[in-house]
All heavy atoms as atom14 arrays in JSON, in Angstrom:
{
  "sequence": "MPASILEEVGHLLEASTRDTVTRLSCPSCGSVHVAQVLGDNGGISYVCTACGHSWS",
  "atom14_mask": [
    [1, 1, 1, 1, 1, 1, 1, 1, 0, 0, 0, 0, 0, 0],
    [1, 1, 1, 1, 1, 1, 1, 0, 0, 0, 0, 0, 0, 0],
    [1, 1, 1, 1, 1, 0, 0, 0, 0, 0, 0, 0, 0, 0],
    [1, 1, 1, 1, 1, 1, 0, 0, 0, 0, 0, 0, 0, 0],
    [1, 1, 1, 1, 1, 1, 1, 1, 0, 0, 0, 0, 0, 0],
    [1, 1, 1, 1, 1, 1, 1, 1, 0, 0, 0, 0, 0, 0],
    [1, 1, 1, 1, 1, 1, 1, 1, 1, 0, 0, 0, 0, 0],
    [1, 1, 1, 1, 1, 1, 1, 1, 1, 0, 0, 0, 0, 0],
    [1, 1, 1, 1, 1, 1, 1, 0, 0, 0, 0, 0, 0, 0],
    [1, 1, 1, 1, 0, 0, 0, 0, 0, 0, 0, 0, 0, 0],
    [1, 1, 1, 1, 1, 1, 1, 1, 1, 1, 0, 0, 0, 0],
    [1, 1, 1, 1, 1, 1, 1, 1, 0, 0, 0, 0, 0, 0],
    [1, 1, 1, 1, 1, 1, 1, 1, 0, 0, 0, 0, 0, 0],
    [1, 1, 1, 1, 1, 1, 1, 1, 1, 0, 0, 0, 0, 0],
    [1, 1, 1, 1, 1, 0, 0, 0, 0, 0, 0, 0, 0, 0],
    [1, 1, 1, 1, 1, 1, 0, 0, 0, 0, 0, 0, 0, 0],
    [1, 1, 1, 1, 1, 1, 1, 0, 0, 0, 0, 0, 0, 0],
    [1, 1, 1, 1, 1, 1, 1, 1, 1, 1, 1, 0, 0, 0],
    [1, 1, 1, 1, 1, 1, 1, 1, 0, 0, 0, 0, 0, 0],
    [1, 1, 1, 1, 1, 1, 1, 0, 0, 0, 0, 0, 0, 0],
    [1, 1, 1, 1, 1, 1, 1, 0, 0, 0, 0, 0, 0, 0],
    [1, 1, 1, 1, 1, 1, 1, 0, 0, 0, 0, 0, 0, 0],
    [1, 1, 1, 1, 1, 1, 1, 1, 1, 1, 1, 0, 0, 0],
    [1, 1, 1, 1, 1, 1, 1, 1, 0, 0, 0, 0, 0, 0],
    [1, 1, 1, 1, 1, 1, 0, 0, 0, 0, 0, 0, 0, 0],
    [1, 1, 1, 1, 1, 1, 0, 0, 0, 0, 0, 0, 0, 0],
    [1, 1, 1, 1, 1, 1, 1, 0, 0, 0, 0, 0, 0, 0],
    [1, 1, 1, 1, 1, 1, 0, 0, 0, 0, 0, 0, 0, 0],
    [1, 1, 1, 1, 1, 1, 0, 0, 0, 0, 0, 0, 0, 0],
    [1, 1, 1, 1, 0, 0, 0, 0, 0, 0, 0, 0, 0, 0],
    [1, 1, 1, 1, 1, 1, 0, 0, 0, 0, 0, 0, 0, 0],
    [1, 1, 1, 1, 1, 1, 1, 0, 0, 0, 0, 0, 0, 0],
    [1, 1, 1, 1, 1, 1, 1, 1, 1, 1, 0, 0, 0, 0],
    [1, 1, 1, 1, 1, 1, 1, 0, 0, 0, 0, 0, 0, 0],
    [1, 1, 1, 1, 1, 0, 0, 0, 0, 0, 0, 0, 0, 0],
    [1, 1, 1, 1, 1, 1, 1, 1, 1, 0, 0, 0, 0, 0],
    [1, 1, 1, 1, 1, 1, 1, 0, 0, 0, 0, 0, 0, 0],
    [1, 1, 1, 1, 1, 1, 1, 1, 0, 0, 0, 0, 0, 0],
    [1, 1, 1, 1, 0, 0, 0, 0, 0, 0, 0, 0, 0, 0],
    [1, 1, 1, 1, 1, 1, 1, 1, 0, 0, 0, 0, 0, 0],
    [1, 1, 1, 1, 1, 1, 1, 1, 0, 0, 0, 0, 0, 0],
    [1, 1, 1, 1, 0, 0, 0, 0, 0, 0, 0, 0, 0, 0],
    [1, 1, 1, 1, 0, 0, 0, 0, 0, 0, 0, 0, 0, 0],
    [1, 1, 1, 1, 1, 1, 1, 1, 0, 0, 0, 0, 0, 0],
    [1, 1, 1, 1, 1, 1, 0, 0, 0, 0, 0, 0, 0, 0],
    [1, 1, 1, 1, 1, 1, 1, 1, 1, 1, 1, 1, 0, 0],
    [1, 1, 1, 1, 1, 1, 1, 0, 0, 0, 0, 0, 0, 0],
    [1, 1, 1, 1, 1, 1, 0, 0, 0, 0, 0, 0, 0, 0],
    [1, 1, 1, 1, 1, 1, 1, 0, 0, 0, 0, 0, 0, 0],
    [1, 1, 1, 1, 1, 0, 0, 0, 0, 0, 0, 0, 0, 0],
    [1, 1, 1, 1, 1, 1, 0, 0, 0, 0, 0, 0, 0, 0],
    [1, 1, 1, 1, 0, 0, 0, 0, 0, 0, 0, 0, 0, 0],
    [1, 1, 1, 1, 1, 1, 1, 1, 1, 1, 0, 0, 0, 0],
    [1, 1, 1, 1, 1, 1, 0, 0, 0, 0, 0, 0, 0, 0],
    [1, 1, 1, 1, 1, 1, 1, 1, 1, 1, 1, 1, 1, 1],
    [1, 1, 1, 1, 1, 1, 0, 0, 0, 0, 0, 0, 0, 0]
  ],
  "atom14_positions": [
    [[-110.78, -195.94, -130.5], [-109.69, -195.75, -129.46], [-108.68, -196.91, -129.72], [-108.91, -197.95, -130.26], [-110.4, -196.28, -128.11], [-109.52, -196.27, -127.07], [-110.45, -196.35, -125.41], [-109.08, -196.11, -124.26], [0.0, 0.0, 0.0], [0.0, 0.0, 0.0], [0.0, 0.0, 0.0], [0.0, 0.0, 0.0], [0.0, 0.0, 0.0], [0.0, 0.0, 0.0]],
    [[-107.38, -196.37, -129.6], [-106.21, -197.28, -130.0], [-106.3, -198.53, -129.22], [-106.73, -198.63, -128.03], [-105.11, -196.43, -129.7], [-105.5, -195.04, -129.56], [-106.98, -195.19, -129.24], [0.0, 0.0, 0.0], [0.0, 0.0, 0.0], [0.0, 0.0, 0.0], [0.0, 0.0, 0.0], [0.0, 0.0, 0.0], [0.0, 0.0, 0.0], [0.0, 0.0, 0.0]],
    [[-105.82, -199.6, -129.89], [-105.76, -200.91, -129.17], [-104.68, -201.14, -128.2], [-104.75, -201.99, -127.35], [-105.79, -201.99, -130.27], [0.0, 0.0, 0.0], [0.0, 0.0, 0.0], [0.0, 0.0, 0.0], [0.0, 0.0, 0.0], [0.0, 0.0, 0.0], [0.0, 0.0, 0.0], [0.0, 0.0, 0.0], [0.0, 0.0, 0.0], [0.0, 0.0, 0.0]],
    [[-103.62, -200.22, -128.27], [-102.52, -200.44, -127.4], [-101.99, -199.04, -127.0], [-102.22, -198.06, -127.59], [-101.44, -201.33, -127.98], [-100.74, -200.51, -129.05], [0.0, 0.0, 0.0], [0.0, 0.0, 0.0], [0.0, 0.0, 0.0], [0.0, 0.0, 0.0], [0.0, 0.0, 0.0], [0.0, 0.0, 0.0], [0.0, 0.0, 0.0], [0.0, 0.0, 0.0]],
    [[-101.09, -199.08, -125.94], [-100.47, -197.9, -125.51], [-99.48, -197.32, -126.65], [-99.34, -196.11, -126.73], [-99.67, -198.02, -124.13], [-99.33, -196.71, -123.63], [-98.58, -199.0, -124.33], [-100.13, -196.03, -122.68], [0.0, 0.0, 0.0], [0.0, 0.0, 0.0], [0.0, 0.0, 0.0], [0.0, 0.0, 0.0], [0.0, 0.0, 0.0], [0.0, 0.0, 0.0]],
    [[-98.89, -198.27, -127.36], [-97.88, -197.8, -128.33], [-98.72, -197.09, -129.48], [-98.2, -196.12, -130.05], [-97.23, -199.12, -129.05], [-96.29, -199.86, -127.99], [-95.62, -201.01, -128.71], [-95.11, -198.8, -127.65], [0.0, 0.0, 0.0], [0.0, 0.0, 0.0], [0.0, 0.0, 0.0], [0.0, 0.0, 0.0], [0.0, 0.0, 0.0], [0.0, 0.0, 0.0]],
    [[-99.84, -197.52, -129.81], [-100.66, -196.84, -130.82], [-100.97, -195.44, -130.29], [-100.93, -194.3, -131.04], [-101.93, -197.59, -131.25], [-101.68, -198.77, -131.99], [-103.0, -199.49, -132.23], [-104.01, -198.93, -132.61], [-103.06, -200.69, -132.21], [0.0, 0.0, 0.0], [0.0, 0.0, 0.0], [0.0, 0.0, 0.0], [0.0, 0.0, 0.0], [0.0, 0.0, 0.0]],
    [[-101.39, -195.28, -129.07], [-101.66, -194.03, -128.5], [-100.57, -193.11, -128.5], [-100.51, -191.85, -128.94], [-102.21, -194.19, -127.01], [-102.63, -192.83, -126.33], [-103.78, -192.18, -127.02], [-104.6, -192.89, -127.68], [-103.9, -190.98, -126.75], [0.0, 0.0, 0.0], [0.0, 0.0, 0.0], [0.0, 0.0, 0.0], [0.0, 0.0, 0.0], [0.0, 0.0, 0.0]],
    [[-99.26, -193.59, -128.1], [-98.14, -192.75, -128.23], [-97.82, -192.34, -129.61], [-97.52, -191.25, -129.8], [-96.95, -193.56, -127.49], [-95.58, -192.78, -127.73], [-97.12, -193.76, -126.07], [0.0, 0.0, 0.0], [0.0, 0.0, 0.0], [0.0, 0.0, 0.0], [0.0, 0.0, 0.0], [0.0, 0.0, 0.0], [0.0, 0.0, 0.0], [0.0, 0.0, 0.0]],
    [[-98.03, -193.25, -130.54], [-97.84, -192.86, -132.05], [-98.68, -191.69, -132.29], [-98.27, -190.91, -133.13], [0.0, 0.0, 0.0], [0.0, 0.0, 0.0], [0.0, 0.0, 0.0], [0.0, 0.0, 0.0], [0.0, 0.0, 0.0], [0.0, 0.0, 0.0], [0.0, 0.0, 0.0], [0.0, 0.0, 0.0], [0.0, 0.0, 0.0], [0.0, 0.0, 0.0]],
    [[-99.92, -191.78, -131.99], [-100.83, -190.69, -132.25], [-100.49, -189.4, -131.77], [-100.45, -188.34, -132.34], [-102.27, -191.02, -131.88], [-102.91, -192.25, -132.63], [-103.1, -192.15, -134.05], [-103.48, -193.33, -132.3], [-103.67, -193.31, -134.4], [-103.87, -194.02, -133.34], [0.0, 0.0, 0.0], [0.0, 0.0, 0.0], [0.0, 0.0, 0.0], [0.0, 0.0, 0.0]],
    [[-99.97, -189.36, -130.45], [-99.57, -188.26, -129.79], [-98.32, -187.62, -130.46], [-98.17, -186.39, -130.62], [-99.31, -188.53, -128.38], [-100.44, -188.76, -127.36], [-100.02, -189.35, -125.97], [-101.4, -187.66, -127.4], [0.0, 0.0, 0.0], [0.0, 0.0, 0.0], [0.0, 0.0, 0.0], [0.0, 0.0, 0.0], [0.0, 0.0, 0.0], [0.0, 0.0, 0.0]],
    [[-97.36, -188.51, -130.88], [-96.09, -188.08, -131.56], [-96.43, -187.42, -132.9], [-95.89, -186.37, -133.25], [-95.14, -189.26, -131.72], [-94.5, -189.59, -130.47], [-93.64, -190.99, -130.76], [-93.65, -188.7, -129.72], [0.0, 0.0, 0.0], [0.0, 0.0, 0.0], [0.0, 0.0, 0.0], [0.0, 0.0, 0.0], [0.0, 0.0, 0.0], [0.0, 0.0, 0.0]],
    [[-97.36, -188.04, -133.63], [-97.81, -187.55, -134.95], [-98.35, -186.17, -134.68], [-98.14, -185.14, -135.41], [-98.78, -188.37, -135.62], [-98.23, -189.62, -136.09], [-99.35, -190.65, -136.5], [-100.45, -190.23, -136.68], [-99.03, -191.78, -136.85], [0.0, 0.0, 0.0], [0.0, 0.0, 0.0], [0.0, 0.0, 0.0], [0.0, 0.0, 0.0], [0.0, 0.0, 0.0]],
    [[-99.25, -185.94, -133.72], [-99.88, -184.62, -133.47], [-98.82, -183.55, -133.04], [-98.94, -182.46, -133.5], [-100.93, -184.79, -132.37], [0.0, 0.0, 0.0], [0.0, 0.0, 0.0], [0.0, 0.0, 0.0], [0.0, 0.0, 0.0], [0.0, 0.0, 0.0], [0.0, 0.0, 0.0], [0.0, 0.0, 0.0], [0.0, 0.0, 0.0], [0.0, 0.0, 0.0]],
    [[-97.9, -183.89, -132.24], [-96.88, -182.92, -131.76], [-95.91, -182.58, -132.98], [-95.48, -181.45, -133.07], [-96.13, -183.48, -130.56], [-95.14, -184.53, -130.92], [0.0, 0.0, 0.0], [0.0, 0.0, 0.0], [0.0, 0.0, 0.0], [0.0, 0.0, 0.0], [0.0, 0.0, 0.0], [0.0, 0.0, 0.0], [0.0, 0.0, 0.0], [0.0, 0.0, 0.0]],
    [[-95.62, -183.6, -133.85], [-94.82, -183.25, -134.93], [-95.38, -182.35, -135.93], [-94.82, -181.38, -136.53], [-94.42, -184.54, -135.73], [-93.81, -185.47, -134.89], [-93.55, -184.31, -136.93], [0.0, 0.0, 0.0], [0.0, 0.0, 0.0], [0.0, 0.0, 0.0], [0.0, 0.0, 0.0], [0.0, 0.0, 0.0], [0.0, 0.0, 0.0], [0.0, 0.0, 0.0]],
    [[-96.84, -182.48, -136.11], [-97.48, -181.53, -137.09], [-97.5, -180.12, -136.42], [-97.52, -179.08, -137.2], [-98.95, -181.95, -137.11], [-99.15, -183.18, -138.12], [-100.61, -183.31, -138.39], [-101.44, -183.42, -137.22], [-101.8, -184.55, -136.72], [-101.45, -185.62, -137.19], [-102.55, -184.57, -135.59], [0.0, 0.0, 0.0], [0.0, 0.0, 0.0], [0.0, 0.0, 0.0]],
    [[-97.54, -179.94, -135.16], [-97.62, -178.67, -134.53], [-96.3, -178.04, -134.25], [-96.28, -176.98, -133.64], [-98.49, -178.69, -133.35], [-100.0, -179.11, -133.65], [-100.46, -178.93, -134.81], [-100.69, -179.66, -132.78], [0.0, 0.0, 0.0], [0.0, 0.0, 0.0], [0.0, 0.0, 0.0], [0.0, 0.0, 0.0], [0.0, 0.0, 0.0], [0.0, 0.0, 0.0]],
    [[-95.27, -178.75, -134.47], [-93.98, -178.12, -134.14], [-93.52, -176.96, -134.97], [-93.67, -176.79, -136.19], [-92.82, -179.3, -134.34], [-93.18, -180.44, -133.5], [-91.41, -178.96, -133.92], [0.0, 0.0, 0.0], [0.0, 0.0, 0.0], [0.0, 0.0, 0.0], [0.0, 0.0, 0.0], [0.0, 0.0, 0.0], [0.0, 0.0, 0.0], [0.0, 0.0, 0.0]],
    [[-93.0, -175.94, -134.28], [-92.62, -174.8, -134.8], [-91.17, -175.01, -135.47], [-90.49, -175.86, -135.01], [-92.44, -173.59, -133.87], [-91.94, -172.39, -134.5], [-93.82, -173.39, -133.19], [0.0, 0.0, 0.0], [0.0, 0.0, 0.0], [0.0, 0.0, 0.0], [0.0, 0.0, 0.0], [0.0, 0.0, 0.0], [0.0, 0.0, 0.0], [0.0, 0.0, 0.0]],
    [[-90.87, -174.32, -136.43], [-89.58, -174.5, -137.2], [-88.44, -174.4, -136.14], [-88.51, -173.38, -135.33], [-89.42, -173.58, -138.34], [-90.46, -173.74, -139.19], [-88.03, -173.73, -138.9], [0.0, 0.0, 0.0], [0.0, 0.0, 0.0], [0.0, 0.0, 0.0], [0.0, 0.0, 0.0], [0.0, 0.0, 0.0], [0.0, 0.0, 0.0], [0.0, 0.0, 0.0]],
    [[-87.47, -175.33, -136.08], [-86.49, -175.36, -135.1], [-85.35, -174.29, -135.63], [-85.19, -174.23, -136.71], [-85.86, -176.61, -134.92], [-86.75, -177.52, -134.25], [-86.13, -178.95, -134.02], [-86.94, -179.78, -133.39], [-86.64, -180.75, -132.55], [-85.41, -180.79, -132.14], [-87.63, -181.51, -131.94], [0.0, 0.0, 0.0], [0.0, 0.0, 0.0], [0.0, 0.0, 0.0]],
    [[-84.76, -173.67, -134.62], [-83.71, -172.71, -134.9], [-82.31, -173.61, -135.11], [-82.23, -174.68, -134.58], [-83.4, -171.82, -133.67], [-84.39, -170.79, -133.5], [-84.07, -170.14, -132.13], [-84.4, -169.79, -134.51], [0.0, 0.0, 0.0], [0.0, 0.0, 0.0], [0.0, 0.0, 0.0], [0.0, 0.0, 0.0], [0.0, 0.0, 0.0], [0.0, 0.0, 0.0]],
    [[-81.54, -173.13, -135.96], [-80.16, -173.77, -136.22], [-79.25, -172.74, -136.13], [-79.48, -171.58, -136.39], [-80.25, -174.59, -137.54], [-80.36, -173.74, -138.56], [0.0, 0.0, 0.0], [0.0, 0.0, 0.0], [0.0, 0.0, 0.0], [0.0, 0.0, 0.0], [0.0, 0.0, 0.0], [0.0, 0.0, 0.0], [0.0, 0.0, 0.0], [0.0, 0.0, 0.0]],
    [[-77.94, -173.17, -135.62], [-76.91, -172.19, -135.45], [-76.39, -171.75, -136.89], [-76.19, -172.53, -137.74], [-75.79, -173.03, -134.87], [-74.26, -171.99, -134.7], [0.0, 0.0, 0.0], [0.0, 0.0, 0.0], [0.0, 0.0, 0.0], [0.0, 0.0, 0.0], [0.0, 0.0, 0.0], [0.0, 0.0, 0.0], [0.0, 0.0, 0.0], [0.0, 0.0, 0.0]],
    [[-76.33, -170.39, -137.0], [-75.83, -169.78, -138.37], [-74.38, -170.18, -138.59], [-73.85, -170.04, -139.73], [-76.12, -168.43, -138.23], [-76.22, -168.14, -136.78], [-76.72, -169.26, -136.14], [0.0, 0.0, 0.0], [0.0, 0.0, 0.0], [0.0, 0.0, 0.0], [0.0, 0.0, 0.0], [0.0, 0.0, 0.0], [0.0, 0.0, 0.0], [0.0, 0.0, 0.0]],
    [[-73.65, -170.48, -137.51], [-72.28, -170.69, -137.58], [-71.91, -172.26, -137.92], [-71.19, -172.5, -138.96], [-71.59, -170.42, -136.31], [-70.16, -170.66, -136.42], [0.0, 0.0, 0.0], [0.0, 0.0, 0.0], [0.0, 0.0, 0.0], [0.0, 0.0, 0.0], [0.0, 0.0, 0.0], [0.0, 0.0, 0.0], [0.0, 0.0, 0.0], [0.0, 0.0, 0.0]],
    [[-72.52, -173.19, -137.19], [-72.15, -174.62, -137.58], [-73.4, -175.37, -137.98], [-73.29, -176.64, -138.42], [-71.66, -175.22, -136.28], [-72.92, -175.56, -134.97], [0.0, 0.0, 0.0], [0.0, 0.0, 0.0], [0.0, 0.0, 0.0], [0.0, 0.0, 0.0], [0.0, 0.0, 0.0], [0.0, 0.0, 0.0], [0.0, 0.0, 0.0], [0.0, 0.0, 0.0]],
    [[-74.58, -174.86, -137.95], [-75.76, -175.57, -138.45], [-76.44, -176.52, -137.44], [-77.4, -177.09, -137.73], [0.0, 0.0, 0.0], [0.0, 0.0, 0.0], [0.0, 0.0, 0.0], [0.0, 0.0, 0.0], [0.0, 0.0, 0.0], [0.0, 0.0, 0.0], [0.0, 0.0, 0.0], [0.0, 0.0, 0.0], [0.0, 0.0, 0.0], [0.0, 0.0, 0.0]],
    [[-75.85, -176.58, -136.18], [-76.48, -177.44, -135.28], [-77.87, -176.81, -134.75], [-78.16, -175.76, -134.74], [-75.59, -177.47, -134.07], [-76.18, -178.11, -132.93], [0.0, 0.0, 0.0], [0.0, 0.0, 0.0], [0.0, 0.0, 0.0], [0.0, 0.0, 0.0], [0.0, 0.0, 0.0], [0.0, 0.0, 0.0], [0.0, 0.0, 0.0], [0.0, 0.0, 0.0]],
    [[-78.81, -177.97, -134.37], [-80.0, -177.5, -133.9], [-80.0, -177.41, -132.44], [-81.02, -177.26, -131.68], [-81.12, -178.45, -134.42], [-81.43, -178.33, -135.78], [-80.88, -179.9, -134.0], [0.0, 0.0, 0.0], [0.0, 0.0, 0.0], [0.0, 0.0, 0.0], [0.0, 0.0, 0.0], [0.0, 0.0, 0.0], [0.0, 0.0, 0.0], [0.0, 0.0, 0.0]],
    [[-78.78, -177.61, -131.71], [-78.73, -177.52, -130.25], [-78.51, -176.17, -129.91], [-77.48, -175.69, -129.63], [-77.65, -178.39, -129.82], [-77.86, -179.77, -130.16], [-78.61, -180.68, -129.32], [-77.28, -180.56, -131.13], [-78.57, -181.88, -129.81], [-77.81, -181.93, -131.05], [0.0, 0.0, 0.0], [0.0, 0.0, 0.0], [0.0, 0.0, 0.0], [0.0, 0.0, 0.0]],
    [[-79.73, -175.39, -129.79], [-79.73, -173.99, -129.49], [-80.53, -173.7, -128.34], [-81.6, -174.26, -128.09], [-80.24, -173.22, -130.75], [-80.47, -171.74, -130.51], [-79.48, -173.51, -132.07], [0.0, 0.0, 0.0], [0.0, 0.0, 0.0], [0.0, 0.0, 0.0], [0.0, 0.0, 0.0], [0.0, 0.0, 0.0], [0.0, 0.0, 0.0], [0.0, 0.0, 0.0]],
    [[-79.89, -172.83, -127.38], [-80.64, -172.32, -126.2], [-81.05, -170.94, -126.29], [-80.32, -170.12, -126.97], [-79.7, -172.55, -124.9], [0.0, 0.0, 0.0], [0.0, 0.0, 0.0], [0.0, 0.0, 0.0], [0.0, 0.0, 0.0], [0.0, 0.0, 0.0], [0.0, 0.0, 0.0], [0.0, 0.0, 0.0], [0.0, 0.0, 0.0], [0.0, 0.0, 0.0]],
    [[-82.2, -170.71, -125.89], [-82.75, -169.25, -125.87], [-82.4, -168.75, -124.6], [-82.69, -169.27, -123.5], [-84.3, -169.24, -126.02], [-84.88, -167.89, -126.23], [-86.37, -167.97, -126.39], [-86.85, -169.1, -126.76], [-86.91, -166.85, -126.35], [0.0, 0.0, 0.0], [0.0, 0.0, 0.0], [0.0, 0.0, 0.0], [0.0, 0.0, 0.0], [0.0, 0.0, 0.0]],
    [[-81.83, -167.41, -124.57], [-81.24, -166.87, -123.33], [-81.85, -165.36, -123.25], [-82.12, -164.86, -124.25], [-79.86, -166.81, -123.03], [-79.33, -168.36, -122.91], [-79.15, -166.29, -124.12], [0.0, 0.0, 0.0], [0.0, 0.0, 0.0], [0.0, 0.0, 0.0], [0.0, 0.0, 0.0], [0.0, 0.0, 0.0], [0.0, 0.0, 0.0], [0.0, 0.0, 0.0]],
    [[-81.96, -164.84, -122.07], [-82.3, -163.45, -121.87], [-81.04, -162.5, -122.1], [-80.1, -162.82, -121.45], [-82.98, -163.12, -120.64], [-84.38, -163.76, -120.46], [-84.79, -163.41, -118.95], [-85.27, -163.14, -121.47], [0.0, 0.0, 0.0], [0.0, 0.0, 0.0], [0.0, 0.0, 0.0], [0.0, 0.0, 0.0], [0.0, 0.0, 0.0], [0.0, 0.0, 0.0]],
    [[-81.17, -161.5, -122.86], [-80.02, -160.7, -123.05], [-79.97, -159.55, -121.88], [-80.81, -159.53, -121.04], [0.0, 0.0, 0.0], [0.0, 0.0, 0.0], [0.0, 0.0, 0.0], [0.0, 0.0, 0.0], [0.0, 0.0, 0.0], [0.0, 0.0, 0.0], [0.0, 0.0, 0.0], [0.0, 0.0, 0.0], [0.0, 0.0, 0.0], [0.0, 0.0, 0.0]],
    [[-78.84, -158.81, -121.9], [-78.64, -157.78, -120.86], [-79.87, -156.83, -120.76], [-80.09, -156.29, -119.74], [-77.32, -157.08, -121.23], [-76.13, -157.97, -121.02], [-76.27, -158.96, -120.31], [-75.12, -157.62, -121.73], [0.0, 0.0, 0.0], [0.0, 0.0, 0.0], [0.0, 0.0, 0.0], [0.0, 0.0, 0.0], [0.0, 0.0, 0.0], [0.0, 0.0, 0.0]],
    [[-80.32, -156.39, -121.92], [-81.5, -155.47, -121.9], [-82.85, -156.01, -121.95], [-83.77, -155.38, -122.45], [-81.19, -154.42, -123.04], [-79.91, -153.66, -122.9], [-79.49, -153.27, -121.8], [-79.3, -153.33, -124.03], [0.0, 0.0, 0.0], [0.0, 0.0, 0.0], [0.0, 0.0, 0.0], [0.0, 0.0, 0.0], [0.0, 0.0, 0.0], [0.0, 0.0, 0.0]],
    [[-82.91, -157.2, -121.56], [-84.16, -157.96, -121.5], [-84.62, -158.45, -122.9], [-85.61, -159.11, -123.03], [0.0, 0.0, 0.0], [0.0, 0.0, 0.0], [0.0, 0.0, 0.0], [0.0, 0.0, 0.0], [0.0, 0.0, 0.0], [0.0, 0.0, 0.0], [0.0, 0.0, 0.0], [0.0, 0.0, 0.0], [0.0, 0.0, 0.0], [0.0, 0.0, 0.0]],
    [[-83.72, -158.47, -123.87], [-84.03, -158.95, -125.25], [-83.73, -160.4, -125.14], [-83.23, -160.92, -124.29], [0.0, 0.0, 0.0], [0.0, 0.0, 0.0], [0.0, 0.0, 0.0], [0.0, 0.0, 0.0], [0.0, 0.0, 0.0], [0.0, 0.0, 0.0], [0.0, 0.0, 0.0], [0.0, 0.0, 0.0], [0.0, 0.0, 0.0], [0.0, 0.0, 0.0]],
    [[-84.08, -161.07, -126.44], [-83.83, -162.58, -126.48], [-82.58, -162.77, -127.36], [-82.38, -162.12, -128.37], [-84.95, -163.19, -127.1], [-86.33, -162.97, -126.4], [-84.76, -164.75, -127.35], [-86.39, -163.64, -125.01], [0.0, 0.0, 0.0], [0.0, 0.0, 0.0], [0.0, 0.0, 0.0], [0.0, 0.0, 0.0], [0.0, 0.0, 0.0], [0.0, 0.0, 0.0]],
    [[-81.76, -163.67, -126.82], [-80.51, -164.02, -127.55], [-80.61, -165.65, -127.73], [-81.23, -166.26, -126.89], [-79.25, -163.56, -126.89], [-79.23, -162.13, -126.89], [0.0, 0.0, 0.0], [0.0, 0.0, 0.0], [0.0, 0.0, 0.0], [0.0, 0.0, 0.0], [0.0, 0.0, 0.0], [0.0, 0.0, 0.0], [0.0, 0.0, 0.0], [0.0, 0.0, 0.0]],
    [[-79.66, -166.06, -128.49], [-79.56, -167.52, -128.63], [-78.16, -167.88, -128.55], [-77.18, -167.19, -129.01], [-80.05, -167.91, -130.09], [-81.48, -167.46, -130.29], [-81.8, -166.31, -130.97], [-82.61, -168.26, -129.63], [-83.1, -165.78, -131.16], [-83.93, -167.77, -129.88], [-84.17, -166.61, -130.61], [-85.47, -166.25, -130.8], [0.0, 0.0, 0.0], [0.0, 0.0, 0.0]],
    [[-77.89, -169.17, -128.19], [-76.54, -169.63, -127.91], [-76.54, -171.01, -128.48], [-77.34, -171.93, -128.05], [-76.13, -169.56, -126.42], [-74.67, -170.23, -126.28], [-76.06, -168.05, -125.89], [0.0, 0.0, 0.0], [0.0, 0.0, 0.0], [0.0, 0.0, 0.0], [0.0, 0.0, 0.0], [0.0, 0.0, 0.0], [0.0, 0.0, 0.0], [0.0, 0.0, 0.0]],
    [[-75.59, -171.34, -129.23], [-75.54, -172.68, -129.75], [-74.7, -173.49, -128.74], [-73.61, -173.21, -128.41], [-74.68, -172.88, -131.05], [-74.29, -174.43, -131.67], [0.0, 0.0, 0.0], [0.0, 0.0, 0.0], [0.0, 0.0, 0.0], [0.0, 0.0, 0.0], [0.0, 0.0, 0.0], [0.0, 0.0, 0.0], [0.0, 0.0, 0.0], [0.0, 0.0, 0.0]],
    [[-75.41, -174.67, -128.24], [-74.54, -175.39, -127.12], [-73.57, -176.4, -127.85], [-72.92, -176.98, -127.14], [-75.62, -176.22, -126.29], [-76.45, -176.97, -127.19], [-76.53, -175.22, -125.58], [0.0, 0.0, 0.0], [0.0, 0.0, 0.0], [0.0, 0.0, 0.0], [0.0, 0.0, 0.0], [0.0, 0.0, 0.0], [0.0, 0.0, 0.0], [0.0, 0.0, 0.0]],
    [[-73.53, -176.4, -129.14], [-72.56, -177.26, -129.83], [-71.08, -176.54, -129.97], [-70.17, -177.12, -129.74], [-73.09, -177.79, -131.06], [0.0, 0.0, 0.0], [0.0, 0.0, 0.0], [0.0, 0.0, 0.0], [0.0, 0.0, 0.0], [0.0, 0.0, 0.0], [0.0, 0.0, 0.0], [0.0, 0.0, 0.0], [0.0, 0.0, 0.0], [0.0, 0.0, 0.0]],
    [[-71.31, -175.28, -130.47], [-70.08, -174.63, -130.81], [-69.87, -173.3, -130.04], [-68.84, -172.75, -130.06], [-70.01, -174.25, -132.22], [-71.16, -172.83, -132.82], [0.0, 0.0, 0.0], [0.0, 0.0, 0.0], [0.0, 0.0, 0.0], [0.0, 0.0, 0.0], [0.0, 0.0, 0.0], [0.0, 0.0, 0.0], [0.0, 0.0, 0.0], [0.0, 0.0, 0.0]],
    [[-70.86, -172.86, -129.18], [-70.69, -171.69, -128.32], [-71.01, -170.31, -129.13], [-71.02, -169.32, -128.48], [0.0, 0.0, 0.0], [0.0, 0.0, 0.0], [0.0, 0.0, 0.0], [0.0, 0.0, 0.0], [0.0, 0.0, 0.0], [0.0, 0.0, 0.0], [0.0, 0.0, 0.0], [0.0, 0.0, 0.0], [0.0, 0.0, 0.0], [0.0, 0.0, 0.0]],
    [[-71.41, -170.42, -130.34], [-71.71, -169.15, -131.13], [-72.93, -168.63, -130.39], [-73.88, -169.25, -130.09], [-71.97, -169.51, -132.62], [-72.42, -168.36, -133.48], [-71.45, -167.48, -133.8], [-73.71, -167.97, -133.96], [-72.2, -166.46, -134.56], [-73.35, -166.84, -134.65], [0.0, 0.0, 0.0], [0.0, 0.0, 0.0], [0.0, 0.0, 0.0], [0.0, 0.0, 0.0]],
    [[-73.08, -167.24, -130.32], [-74.28, -166.62, -129.87], [-74.68, -165.56, -130.77], [-73.86, -164.81, -131.45], [-73.99, -165.94, -128.41], [-73.08, -165.04, -128.48], [0.0, 0.0, 0.0], [0.0, 0.0, 0.0], [0.0, 0.0, 0.0], [0.0, 0.0, 0.0], [0.0, 0.0, 0.0], [0.0, 0.0, 0.0], [0.0, 0.0, 0.0], [0.0, 0.0, 0.0]],
    [[-76.03, -165.35, -130.78], [-76.54, -164.27, -131.77], [-77.93, -163.9, -131.18], [-78.48, -164.4, -130.31], [-76.69, -164.73, -133.21], [-77.74, -165.9, -133.37], [-79.0, -165.69, -134.03], [-77.48, -167.19, -133.11], [-79.64, -166.87, -134.02], [-78.81, -167.84, -133.46], [-76.58, -168.0, -132.5], [-78.94, -169.25, -133.42], [-76.74, -169.37, -132.38], [-77.94, -169.98, -132.84]],
    [[-78.48, -162.76, -131.71], [-79.79, -162.36, -131.41], [-80.55, -161.94, -132.54], [-80.17, -161.82, -133.63], [-79.62, -161.17, -130.5], [-78.82, -160.11, -130.87], [0.0, 0.0, 0.0], [0.0, 0.0, 0.0], [0.0, 0.0, 0.0], [0.0, 0.0, 0.0], [0.0, 0.0, 0.0], [0.0, 0.0, 0.0], [0.0, 0.0, 0.0], [0.0, 0.0, 0.0]]
  ]
}
């Protein structure tokens, strides 16, 4: 058992980093600030919150 709360948080961060799915990046500006939105026909689209570029 970890000796401190900081050690416990460190273990949790390591675990979440290992399981993180590859992040999306904007094809226009390269930013990782991307929001997933529902399209008009129920499909999934993405919008870059840094530059406003959208794609699906």
